[in-house]
Phi, psi and omega in degrees: 000321180296321180296323178296316178296320178295320178297318178295320179295318179294321177297315178300320178296315180296317179296324178297318177297318179295317180297318180296315180297318180296316182292324178293315180297319178295319178297317178296318180298317179297319180296318179294323177295320179295318178297316179298322178295319178294319178295320178297316179299317178296319181292323176296321177298317178294321177296319179292323178295319179292323177296317178298315181295321177297313180293329180293327177292328183276309189251348187100163188292322183294312180291324179298316178295322178295315182292311181295318177298320179294317178297317179294320178297319177296317178297316178297320178297317179297319178295318179295316179298317179296321179294321177295319180293326181287334184270358180279000000 
């Protein structure tokens, strides 16, 4: 009976080490995904700002804001429409 309890305790200890290693790896992976998402968001912001500045040189700030805003609204609409189609 004592050997059985010792075996169960050793098994629990080994499983605990595996669980700790798995949770650390998962935590690091989630953190890296979050950092990548923030960098992606910042890069999209810079790309949109550069598009706006380029259009502002050509058409002026008011028309550039209208054009860039309209393009972004259209892209958002397409993404929303695609999401609705996927959920049907």
